[in-house]
C-alpha positions as CSV (number, residue, x, y, z in Angstrom):
1,X,13.1,-139.9,78.6
2,X,11.4,-137.8,76.4
3,X,10.6,-139.2,72.8
4,X,9.8,-136.4,70.3
5,X,9.8,-133.1,69.8
6,X,7.3,-130.4,69.0
7,X,7.9,-130.4,65.4
8,X,7.6,-134.1,65.0
9,X,3.9,-134.0,66.5
10,X,2.8,-131.0,64.3
11,X,4.4,-132.8,61.4
12,X,2.0,-135.8,62.2
13,X,-1.6,-136.0,60.8
14,X,-3.1,-136.6,63.8
15,X,-2.6,-135.7,68.0
16,X,-1.2,-138.7,69.8
17,X,-3.7,-140.0,72.0
18,X,-1.7,-138.7,74.9
19,X,1.1,-135.9,75.1
20,X,3.0,-135.2,77.8
21,X,4.6,-131.4,77.9
22,X,7.1,-131.1,80.7
23,X,10.1,-128.5,82.1
24,X,11.1,-125.1,83.3
25,X,10.4,-122.9,80.7
26,X,6.6,-122.4,81.1
27,X,6.2,-119.5,78.3
28,X,7.8,-122.9,75.5
29,X,5.3,-125.0,76.7
30,X,2.0,-122.7,76.5
31,X,3.7,-121.8,72.9
32,X,3.2,-125.5,72.1
33,X,0.0,-125.6,73.2
34,X,-1.4,-123.1,70.8
35,X,0.5,-124.4,68.2
36,X,-1.1,-127.4,68.6
37,X,-4.7,-126.5,69.1
38,X,-3.9,-123.9,66.1
39,X,-3.2,-127.1,63.8
40,X,-5.5,-129.8,65.4
41,X,-8.5,-127.6,67.2
42,X,-9.0,-124.2,64.9
43,X,-12.6,-124.6,66.0
44,X,-12.1,-125.1,70.1
45,X,-13.6,-122.5,70.7
46,X,-16.8,-123.7,69.3
47,X,-16.1,-127.2,69.7
48,X,-18.1,-129.0,72.3
49,X,-15.3,-132.1,72.8
50,X,-12.6,-129.4,73.8
51,X,-11.8,-129.3,77.4
52,X,-8.9,-127.3,79.4
53,X,-8.6,-128.0,82.3
54,X,-6.6,-127.7,85.0
55,X,-5.5,-130.2,88.6
56,X,-7.2,-127.5,90.6
57,X,-10.7,-127.5,89.2
58,X,-11.0,-131.8,88.6
59,X,-9.5,-135.2,90.7
60,X,-7.5,-136.9,88.9
61,X,-9.8,-139.7,88.5
62,X,-12.6,-137.2,87.4
63,X,-10.2,-136.5,84.6
64,X,-9.6,-139.8,83.4
65,X,-13.8,-140.7,83.7
66,X,-13.8,-137.9,81.5
67,X,-10.9,-138.5,78.8
68,X,-13.3,-142.4,79.1
69,X,-15.9,-141.1,78.0
70,X,-17.1,-141.0,74.5
71,X,-17.1,-137.4,72.5
72,X,-20.4,-136.0,72.2
73,X,-21.3,-136.0,68.0
74,X,-17.6,-136.3,67.0
75,X,-14.9,-139.1,66.6
76,X,-12.3,-137.1,69.0
77,X,-12.6,-135.0,72.0
78,X,-9.4,-133.0,73.1
79,X,-8.6,-132.5,77.1
80,X,-5.6,-130.4,78.3
81,X,-4.8,-130.2,81.6
82,X,-2.5,-128.0,83.7
83,X,-0.6,-128.2,86.4
84,X,-0.4,-132.4,86.0
85,X,2.9,-132.4,89.0
86,X,-0.3,-130.9,92.1
87,X,-1.9,-134.3,91.5
88,X,1.7,-136.1,93.2
89,X,2.8,-134.1,95.8
90,X,5.2,-135.4,98.4
91,X,6.6,-139.0,99.4
92,X,4.8,-141.6,96.4
93,X,4.5,-144.5,97.8
94,X,3.5,-147.6,95.8
95,X,-0.3,-147.7,97.1
96,X,-1.1,-143.7,96.7
97,X,-4.3,-143.8,95.3
98,X,-3.4,-141.1,92.5
99,X,-0.4,-143.8,91.3
100,X,-3.2,-146.5,90.9
101,X,-5.4,-144.6,89.1
102,X,-2.9,-142.8,86.2
103,X,-1.9,-146.6,86.0
104,X,-5.0,-147.9,85.7
105,X,-5.5,-145.7,82.1
106,X,-2.4,-145.6,81.1
107,X,-3.4,-149.8,80.4
108,X,-5.7,-148.9,78.5
109,X,-5.1,-145.7,76.6
110,X,-8.9,-144.5,75.1
111,X,-8.3,-143.8,71.4
112,X,-11.1,-141.3,71.1
113,X,-9.4,-139.0,73.2
114,X,-6.5,-136.5,72.5
115,X,-5.0,-135.9,76.3
116,X,-2.1,-133.2,76.0
117,X,-0.5,-133.2,80.2
118,X,1.0,-130.2,81.3
119,X,3.1,-130.3,84.0
120,X,6.3,-128.6,86.0
121,X,7.3,-131.0,88.5
122,X,11.3,-129.7,89.5
123,X,11.8,-133.4,89.5
124,X,12.0,-133.5,85.7
125,X,13.6,-130.2,85.6
126,X,16.6,-131.4,83.1
127,X,16.4,-134.4,82.0
128,X,17.3,-134.4,78.3
129,X,20.7,-132.7,79.0
130,X,21.6,-135.4,81.8
131,X,23.3,-138.3,80.9
132,X,21.9,-140.1,83.9
133,X,18.6,-139.4,85.7
134,X,16.3,-140.8,88.1
135,X,13.3,-140.6,87.0
136,X,10.1,-140.7,89.8
137,X,8.4,-143.6,89.5
138,X,5.2,-142.6,89.0
139,X,6.4,-140.3,85.9
140,X,8.1,-143.7,83.9
141,X,5.3,-145.6,82.7
142,X,3.7,-141.9,81.6
143,X,6.5,-140.9,80.1
144,X,7.0,-144.7,78.1
145,X,3.0,-144.6,76.9
146,X,3.4,-140.8,75.9
147,X,4.6,-138.8,73.3
148,X,6.9,-136.6,75.7
149,X,9.0,-133.0,75.0
150,X,10.6,-131.7,77.8
151,X,11.4,-127.6,77.3
152,X,14.6,-127.8,79.7
153,X,15.7,-124.0,81.3
154,X,18.0,-121.9,79.1
155,X,20.2,-120.2,80.5
156,X,21.9,-116.8,79.9
157,X,25.1,-117.9,78.0
158,X,22.4,-119.4,75.9
159,X,19.7,-116.4,75.3
160,X,21.9,-114.9,71.9
161,X,21.8,-118.8,70.7
162,X,18.2,-118.7,71.2
163,X,17.3,-115.0,70.0
164,X,19.3,-116.0,66.5
165,X,17.1,-119.1,66.3
166,X,13.8,-116.8,67.0
167,X,14.6,-114.7,64.7
168,X,15.3,-117.2,62.2
169,X,11.6,-118.5,62.6
170,X,10.5,-115.1,61.3
171,X,12.7,-115.6,58.6
172,X,15.2,-112.8,59.5
173,X,19.0,-112.3,59.9
174,X,20.5,-110.5,63.0
175,X,24.2,-108.9,64.0
176,X,25.5,-109.1,67.3
177,X,25.0,-105.8,68.6
178,X,21.2,-106.6,67.6
179,X,20.7,-109.8,70.0
180,X,23.3,-107.0,72.6
181,X,20.4,-104.6,72.5
182,X,17.7,-107.2,73.5
183,X,19.7,-108.9,76.1
184,X,20.6,-105.4,77.6
185,X,17.3,-104.0,77.0
186,X,14.7,-107.0,78.1
187,X,14.0,-108.3,81.0
188,X,15.4,-111.9,81.2
189,X,12.6,-114.4,80.1
190,X,11.8,-115.8,77.2
191,X,8.5,-114.2,77.1
192,X,9.7,-110.7,76.8
193,X,12.6,-112.1,74.3
194,X,10.0,-113.7,72.1
195,X,7.8,-110.3,72.3
196,X,10.7,-108.5,71.1
197,X,11.8,-110.2,68.3
198,X,7.9,-110.2,67.0
199,X,8.1,-106.7,67.3
200,X,11.3,-105.8,65.9
201,X,10.6,-109.0,63.0
202,X,7.0,-106.9,61.6
203,X,9.1,-103.5,61.2
204,X,9.9,-103.1,57.2
205,X,13.6,-103.5,56.7
206,X,14.9,-102.9,53.3
207,X,16.7,-106.0,53.7
208,X,16.3,-110.0,56.0
209,X,19.1,-109.0,57.9
210,X,18.6,-106.5,60.7
211,X,21.5,-104.7,62.2
212,X,22.0,-103.0,65.5
213,X,22.3,-99.6,63.7
214,X,18.8,-100.1,62.6
215,X,17.3,-101.1,66.0
216,X,18.8,-98.5,67.9
217,X,17.2,-96.0,65.4
218,X,14.2,-97.6,66.4
219,X,14.2,-96.9,70.3
220,X,15.8,-93.7,69.6
221,X,19.5,-94.2,69.9
222,X,22.6,-93.4,67.7
223,X,25.8,-94.2,67.0
224,X,27.5,-91.9,69.2
225,X,25.0,-92.1,72.1
226,X,23.9,-95.6,72.8
227,X,24.1,-98.3,75.9
228,X,27.0,-99.6,74.5
229,X,29.2,-96.1,74.0
230,X,27.9,-95.3,77.9
231,X,28.9,-98.7,79.1
232,X,32.3,-98.1,77.7
233,X,32.7,-94.7,79.3
234,X,31.6,-95.9,82.6
235,X,34.4,-99.2,82.7
236,X,36.7,-96.8,81.7
237,X,35.3,-95.0,85.0
238,X,34.7,-91.4,82.6
239,X,31.6,-89.8,84.3
240,X,32.3,-86.3,82.2
241,X,31.1,-88.7,78.4
242,X,28.9,-91.2,80.7
243,X,26.6,-88.1,81.9
244,X,26.9,-86.2,78.4
245,X,25.8,-90.3,76.4
246,X,23.0,-90.4,78.5
247,X,21.7,-86.7,78.4
248,X,21.7,-87.2,75.0
249,X,19.8,-90.9,74.9
250,X,17.3,-89.0,77.0
251,X,16.8,-86.2,74.7
252,X,15.7,-88.9,72.1
253,X,13.1,-90.9,74.6
254,X,12.2,-92.0,77.9
255,X,15.1,-94.2,78.2
256,X,15.5,-94.3,81.7
257,X,14.5,-97.8,82.8
258,X,16.2,-99.1,79.9
259,X,19.4,-98.0,80.8
260,X,19.3,-98.9,84.5
261,X,18.2,-102.6,83.4
262,X,21.1,-102.2,80.9
263,X,23.8,-101.6,83.3
264,X,22.5,-104.1,85.1
265,X,22.9,-107.0,83.2
266,X,26.7,-105.1,82.2
267,X,27.8,-105.9,85.2
268,X,26.0,-109.0,85.9
269,X,28.5,-109.7,83.5
270,X,31.3,-108.2,84.6
271,X,31.0,-110.2,87.9
272,X,30.5,-113.4,85.6
273,X,34.1,-112.7,84.2
274,X,35.5,-111.8,87.1
275,X,34.8,-115.3,88.3
276,X,35.7,-117.2,85.1
277,X,39.1,-114.8,83.6
278,X,41.8,-117.0,85.2
279,X,40.2,-120.1,83.5
280,X,39.9,-118.9,79.7
281,X,41.8,-117.0,77.7
282,X,39.3,-117.8,74.8
283,X,37.0,-114.4,73.8
284,X,34.5,-116.1,72.4
285,X,34.0,-118.4,74.7
286,X,34.2,-116.4,77.5
287,X,31.4,-114.1,76.4
288,X,29.6,-117.0,75.8
289,X,29.5,-118.1,79.4
290,X,28.8,-114.8,80.7
291,X,26.3,-114.1,78.1
292,X,28.1,-111.2,76.7
293,X,29.0,-109.9,72.9
294,X,32.5,-111.3,72.3
295,X,32.6,-107.8,70.4
296,X,32.2,-106.1,73.4
297,X,34.7,-108.2,75.5
298,X,37.5,-105.2,76.3
299,X,34.5,-103.5,77.9
300,X,33.7,-105.8,80.6
301,X,37.5,-106.4,81.0
302,X,38.1,-102.2,81.7
303,X,35.1,-102.5,84.1
304,X,36.4,-105.8,85.9
305,X,40.0,-103.5,85.9
306,X,38.6,-100.6,87.3
307,X,36.1,-101.5,89.7
308,X,36.7,-103.8,92.6
309,X,34.1,-106.6,93.8
310,X,33.2,-104.4,96.6
311,X,32.1,-101.5,94.6
312,X,30.3,-103.7,91.5
313,X,28.1,-105.2,94.9
314,X,27.3,-101.7,95.4
315,X,26.7,-100.6,91.8
316,X,24.0,-103.1,92.3
317,X,22.5,-101.4,95.1
318,X,22.7,-98.1,93.4
319,X,20.5,-99.9,90.5
320,X,18.0,-101.2,92.4
321,X,17.5,-97.9,94.2
322,X,17.1,-95.9,91.1
323,X,14.7,-98.6,89.5
324,X,12.4,-98.0,92.6
325,X,12.5,-94.6,92.4
326,X,12.3,-94.2,89.4
327,X,8.8,-96.6,89.1
328,X,7.8,-94.4,91.9
329,X,7.9,-90.5,91.7
330,X,7.5,-88.2,88.8
331,X,11.2,-87.0,89.5
332,X,13.2,-86.0,86.3
333,X,14.6,-88.8,84.8
334,X,17.6,-86.9,83.6
335,X,18.8,-86.0,87.0
336,X,17.8,-89.2,88.7
337,X,20.4,-91.3,86.2
338,X,22.8,-88.3,86.7
339,X,22.7,-89.0,90.3
340,X,22.8,-93.2,89.7
341,X,26.0,-92.3,87.5
342,X,27.9,-90.7,89.8
343,X,27.3,-93.0,92.7
344,X,28.6,-95.9,90.4
345,X,31.6,-93.8,89.8
346,X,31.9,-92.7,93.3
347,X,32.4,-89.1,92.6
348,X,29.7,-87.2,94.4
349,X,32.3,-85.0,96.4
350,X,33.9,-84.2,92.3
351,X,31.2,-82.5,90.5
C-alpha cells in the first residue's frame, strides 16, 4: 500500500533512494515532481547527474544499469522515469524478463541514485480508497521497497472541496458561489481548475476572502446578469428573461463558450439529480453527490420539474451543436446563444 505523502517527502532532508508516484491524476503527479525537483535538484538544468527519461526511450535493463552507475563528480544522481507501466504490458508471468530485472534492482537499491518512478497503470487505480485491493504481483515489491504515493481520480462531487483546499494553499478563502462559478465556467480538468485558482488568487482583493460577486466582476458579469440568473430563468422555462440575461452578459464581454459550458454542467447535474432525488431529502448531501452548490438546489429541482428526461437528452445535443458552431464560424455569438436558448426551451414557433 502507498506509504507516505508528497508533503512528507518534501519535508525530508533528502529524497529517498526510490520514490513511486502513481494514479489517475497526471496533473497532480506532474505537480509533485516539479515540487521535488524544485527542492532537491534546483540546478537540474546544469546538473550532469539529472536524467528525465520515458519508457519509450530506454529499456528497463538500461535504466537500472544507469541507476547502478556512479554520478559524475558528485555524491548523488537523479533519475525520473515516466510511463513505467509500459514495461509491464499484458499478462506478467514469473519468468518475465522485466520482472526479473526489477526484482534484482529492488534487492540491492543503490544509495547514490535517487530514482522517481511515474506510473499510470489503471490496475492500480483507487488502491488507497478500497478496503481490499489485489495488487499486481510485479508492483508488490516495488511498493514495499519505495516511498509511494497514489494520486487517485478526483470525481465531480469532490471538485468543490478540492477547489477550497486549493485556494487555502494560496492563503485565500472562497465562498460557495465562487466555487460554483469556477466549476461551471471551466473544463472538468484539475489542470484547468488549478490555472483558474492561480489567476484569481493573483488579483489584489481587499481581503483574504474572495466572493462570487468579485469573481463575476472579473469575468464581466453583474448581480442581475450572470450565469446563475441565466440558469434560474432557463430552469423556469422563461425564454424572454433568458434571452435578456444572455444579451446583457454578452454586452459585457465575449462569453458564448462560457455560457455553453456552464449550461452543460448545469444539465449534467440535473440529470444526476433525476437519478438520486428519490433516495435522499438532505439538500447538502444531494448537492455534494451531483456536484452542485446547495445554495442553488432549487434551480436544479425546477429544471427537473419543467423538463422531461427526453428533453434534457436533446438539450445536450443542442449544446454540442452550439459549441461546434461557435468554435467553427464567425457568425454572431449573440444570435447563436439566442437560437440555443430557443431550442432548449422548445419555443422555435413562439418567438
